[in-house]
N, C-alpha and C positions, 0 to 999 in steps of 0.2 A: 694061439701064438700071441705073445706080447711084443709090440713094436717098441723098440728103443729109439727115443726121440731126443733131439737137441733143439732148443728154442733160441733163435737169434733175433733180438730187437734192441735198439739203442735206448729206448725209454724204460727206465727201471720199473716204474709202476705197471706199465703195460706188460713188460717181460714177466714180472712176478705174477701178475694176474693170469697170464696165459699158462704159466707153469702150474699155478694153483688149480686152474680149470682142468688141465690135462691130468692132474693127479686124481681127479674125480671120475675120469672117463675110463671105461673098461678097455682093456687090451693095449694100454699105452703106459710106458714107463719113461719118465724124463730122466735122462742121464747127464744132462749138462745144459747150461744157459749162457749165451754169449751176448756181449753188449755191442758188438760190431762184426763186420764180415771177417776181419783178420782173426778174431778170437773164434768165430764159428769154424773157420778152416782148421785152426789148431785143435779145437775140440773134436772135430771129425777124425783127424789123424790119431788122436789119443783114444777115443772111445769107439770108433767104428760104428756109429748108430745106423739104424735102418732108414730113418727119415730125419731131415732137418726142416723145421718150420721157419721160414726165412722172411724177415722183413726186407724191404727194398731200400729205403732211404736211411742209410746209416753212415757214420763217419769212418774215416781211414780206408775202409773197403766196403763198397755198397753191396746190396744183396745180389745184384746181377753178376758182378765180378766174383763174389764169393761162390755163387752157384756154378759159374764156369770152372773155377778152380777145383771145387769139390767134385764135380762130375768128371773132370779130366783125371784127377788123381785118385778118386775113390768111387768108381762107377757103380759099386754095389750100394752106395748111399743115395737114396732118392731125395729130391727137394720139392717141398710144397711151399709156395709163396703164401704168406699170410700178411696182408698189407692193407693200408687205407686206400691205396691208389688202384683204380680199375681202368685207367685210360689206356689207349692203344700203345703209347710209347712204352709204358711200364710193362704191360702184358706181353707184348711180342718180344721185347728185349729179354724178359725173364725166360720165356719159352725157348727162344733161340739159344740161351745160355745153358739149357738143359733141364729146367724145372719141368716136372711132370704133373704138378698140381698148382692151382691158383685159386686162393680164397681171399675174400676181404674180411676185415676184422669184425664185421657184424655177423660173421658165420656162427651158427649155433654149435654146441658141443658135438652133436651127432653128425653134423656136416664135416667137422674136422676128422672125426673117427672114420667116416666113410671115405674121405679123401686119402687118409693114410692107408686104409685097407686097399683102396683102388690102385694107388701107385705101387704098393708092394705086390699086387697081383698083376702088374704090368700094364695097367690101364691108366687113363688120365683122370686125375682127381680135380675136376673143375667145378666151380660154382655155376649154377644154372645161368646167371647173367653173363658169365664169361663164355660159356658154351654158345649162348645166343650171339655174343659179339663176334666170336670166331666164325660162326656160320654166316653172319652178315658180311664179314670181311671176305670170306671165300666166295660168296654168291654175288657180291656187289660188282657192278660194271667197272671196268678199269678207269681210273681217274686220269684226267689229262696230265701229261708229263709236266713237271715244274720247269722253270727256266734252267738252262744248263748251269748258270752260276747265279746264286741269289745275292743281292747287294747287302753290304754292311754286316756280313756274317750271320744273316738270318738263317734259321733252320727251316727245313721243309714244312714242319708243323707250324712254326711262327708265321711263315708266309701264307699258309692256308688260313690261319686265324685272321691275319691281316686282310685277306680278300673277303672274308665273311664280315669283318668290321666294315669294310668298304661297301658291302651290300646293305648295310644298315641293321644288321642283326645285333641283338642285345647279347650280353654274356650268357644268359640262360639259354637263348636260342642257339648260340654257337655251341654250347655244351651239348644240347640235344642233337644238333646236326652231326657233331663229331663223336658222340657217345663218350664224352669225357665229363669230369666234374666241373662245376662252375669255378671252384677254386683253382683248378688247373688252367682253365681259360684265363683267369685273372693273372696267373703267373706268366703265361705266354704273352699276354698283352703288356705286362710290365717289362718283360724282357725285350720285346720288339720295340717298345717305346724308348728304352734305354739305348738300344743298338742304333736306332735310326735318328734319335734326337728329337722326335716329335713330342709334343706336350699334351695333345688331346686327340680325340677321334677324328675331328675335322682335318687336322694336320696329317693324321695317319692315312686318311682317304686320299688327300692330295699327293702324299708320298707314294702311295700304291700306284696312282695314275702316272706320276712322273717317272717311276722306275720300271714301268711296263708290266707290273704284276697283274694289273687288270686293265681292260680296255674301256675307254669312254663309251657311253651308249651310242650305238650305231656304227661302231668300228670293231675291228678284230685285231688281236695281237699277232704280229708276224715275227 
């Protein structure tokens, strides 16, 4: 059986490279290529592919929203995420939207073929690192609940990064603790700096204490 596949990626060079790679793989026929989520949704409606290889960070309509729309309107089409990002926020958002597979762009050709075959067989097509992350998430002890309302529009993830900054962890150490990329950590830090108005890590630590996100040594947050 040949799987009919659509590729969605906003970067032309990457998109064309993936299409070229898929053309060399057995059992896969590329029937369309989309530059964003809106175009991916339209191509699915036109060609009814078996699988969409979906990037996540795209303009107009991102991969998570496109996945949600495709799975709602065309449940016979499976979605395998193929992205640079393997952080928790991206992973779980995509799976909740209906993606059945999740690969990073360093995946080899045989891994892509296996993921496509797996989702068409009704199984999950997940990279080994993603499987480990899911297992860790399921077996991890429950985290302490965040404050009911976070200040200055901070997200739960930004608040989590802020508390680790206050503990004195480097970006690399935070990335290891949260199982996300160092670039993602840097993005979270830049965002929380902008939202809180702090200029450096020392100010960020003081802000975390003042807002009650962490307790000074020898005390507890009530």
